C-alpha positions in Angstrom: 105.1 112.8 94.9 102.1 111.4 92.3 98.9 114.2 93.0 96.5 113.4 95.3 92.8 112.9 94.3 90.4 114.5 97.2 87.2 112.4 98.1 84.8 112.5 101.6 84.4 108.5 101.7 81.0 107.2 103.2 82.9 104.9 106.2 79.8 103.8 108.2 79.4 100.2 109.5 83.2 100.0 107.2 85.9 98.0 109.3 88.5 100.2 109.9 92.1 99.0 111.9 94.2 100.9 114.1 97.6 99.6 114.6 98.7 101.4 117.5 97.5 102.4 120.8 98.8 106.2 122.0 97.7 109.5 121.6 97.8 109.4 117.9 95.8 106.0 117.4 92.9 107.6 119.8 92.5 110.4 117.8 92.2 108.4 115.0 90.1 106.1 116.5 87.9 109.5 117.9 87.5 110.3 114.3 86.5 106.7 112.5 84.1 106.6 115.3 82.4 109.4 114.5 81.6 108.5 110.9 80.2 105.3 112.5 82.7 103.0 111.6 83.6 99.3 112.6 87.3 100.5 114.4 89.5 97.2 115.2 92.5 98.7 117.6 95.4 96.6 117.7 97.9 97.3 120.4 99.5 95.6 123.7 98.5 98.5 125.4 96.5 101.6 124.8 96.3 105.0 126.1 93.0 105.3 128.6 91.2 107.6 126.9 91.1 104.5 123.7 90.6 102.2 126.6 86.9 104.6 126.9 86.0 104.2 123.7 86.1 100.1 123.4 82.9 98.7 123.8 83.3 95.3 122.0 80.7 96.5 119.4 81.4 99.8 117.3 85.3 99.5 119.0 87.2 96.0 120.0 90.5 96.3 120.9 93.0 92.9 120.4 95.8 93.2 123.1 98.7 91.9 121.3 101.3 92.4 118.8 100.5 93.5 115.0 99.9 90.4 113.0 99.7 90.1 109.4 96.4 88.9 109.7 95.0 91.4 112.1 94.1 93.0 108.5 91.7 90.0 107.2 88.0 91.3 106.6 89.7 95.3 106.8 88.2 97.8 104.3 90.8 100.3 105.9 94.2 100.6 107.6 95.7 103.8 109.8 99.5 102.6 111.1 100.0 104.7 114.4 102.8 102.9 116.3 106.0 104.6 117.7 107.9 101.3 116.1 109.2 102.0 112.4 109.3 98.6 112.0 105.4 97.7 112.8 103.9 100.8 111.2 105.9 99.5 107.9 104.6 96.2 108.4 102.0 97.4 108.4 102.0 99.4 104.7 103.2 96.5 103.4 100.6 93.9 104.2 98.3 96.4 103.2 99.3 97.8 100.1 99.7 93.6 99.1 95.9 92.7 100.3 95.2 95.9 98.1 93.8 98.2 101.6 94.3 101.9 101.7 96.7 102.7 104.4 97.6 105.7 106.2 101.0 105.7 108.3 100.7 108.4 110.8 103.5 111.1 110.0 104.9 109.2 107.4 103.9 110.6 104.1 106.2 108.1 102.0 104.5 105.3 102.7 100.9 106.5 103.0 97.8 105.7 99.9 95.9 108.7 101.2 96.3 111.1 103.7 94.2 112.3 106.6 92.9 116.4 106.1 92.4 118.8 108.7 88.6 119.2 108.7 86.2 122.3 109.8 82.9 120.5 110.4 79.8 122.6 110.6 76.8 120.1 110.3 76.8 118.7 107.1 79.5 121.2 105.7 82.8 119.6 105.8 85.7 121.9 104.5 89.3 119.6 104.6 92.7 121.1 104.3 95.1 119.1 103.3 98.8 119.7 102.7 99.5 115.7 101.3 101.5 115.1 103.9 104.2 118.0 103.7 102.8 119.7 107.3 99.9 118.8 109.1 100.2 121.1 111.6 100.0 123.9 108.5 97.1 122.3 107.4 95.4 122.5 111.1 96.5 126.0 111.0 94.9 127.5 107.8 91.9 125.1 109.3 91.6 127.2 112.4 91.3 130.3 110.5 88.7 129.2 108.9 86.1 128.7 112.0 85.6 131.8 112.0 84.6 132.5 108.8 82.3 129.4 108.8 80.2 129.6 112.1 77.7 127.3 113.9 74.8 128.8 111.4 76.0 126.7 108.7 74.3 123.8 110.2 71.3 124.8 110.3 71.1 126.6 107.1 72.6 123.0 105.5 69.6 120.9 107.0 67.5 123.2 106.0 68.1 123.5 102.4 68.5 119.8 102.9 65.0 119.3 103.8 63.9 121.5 100.8 65.5 119.5 98.3 62.4 116.7 98.4 59.6 119.5 97.5 61.6 121.5 94.9 61.8 118.4 92.8 58.3 117.8 93.7 57.4 121.2 92.6 59.5 122.2 90.0 60.7 120.8 86.6 64.2 119.9 86.0 64.9 123.4 84.4 64.2 125.5 86.6 66.2 123.8 89.5 69.1 125.3 89.0 67.9 129.0 89.0 65.9 128.3 92.4 69.1 126.5 94.5 71.6 129.6 93.2 68.5 132.1 95.0 68.7 129.8 97.8 71.7 130.1 98.1 72.7 133.9 97.7 73.3 134.2 101.4 69.6 135.7 102.0 68.7 132.5 103.3 71.6 132.1 106.0 71.9 135.4 106.9 68.6 134.9 108.2 69.6 131.4 110.0 72.2 133.5 111.5 70.1 135.7 113.4 67.8 133.1 114.5 65.2 133.7 112.3 64.0 131.1 110.8 60.5 131.4 110.2 61.5 133.8 108.1 64.3 131.9 106.1 61.5 129.4 105.2 59.6 132.0 104.3 62.3 133.4 101.7 62.4 129.7 100.4 58.6 129.9 99.8 58.7 132.7 97.7 61.6 131.6 95.4 59.1 128.5 94.9 56.0 130.4 94.1 
């Protein structure tokens, strides 16, 4: 299999088609809605949890078998049925239309893979085995959860809020030195202890 090219996709308001209505499809839909995609589910029946997600706006449901036309206007495609023939048809139709497509548990008919993701606010750590062992990816991600706690969310929000101020106050050649010191662990440690005011003071001192 060819090497993959890791990316983080911006799917806000992009049209994602999910073919299937079971537990796997439900997980796909949950992840897509978290990223503010516009999700269209195609399946004769859906799980109770997936039915709750259908709101007619961000998430719609076409209660019928899959047809090629269901991919019209799609930006990205997911096949997650228990019918291999249907999954293969989705793959063939998507690739013919030059759409990115993921087929659950079938790495040989995917044009992209879904990593196991650890999120802490703006921090995303993705672990991928390129479809070889999703369970191994999940376990590695779980091992990392204790190393990267919730403090990273507030820490990165703080640094993000400072970017315009640093750009305005310092010449470009001094930006790297500022951010190198701002991310050396001092600010993070203070945020982890709930001492946000002191973390701000450290950044103030670095700016001056």
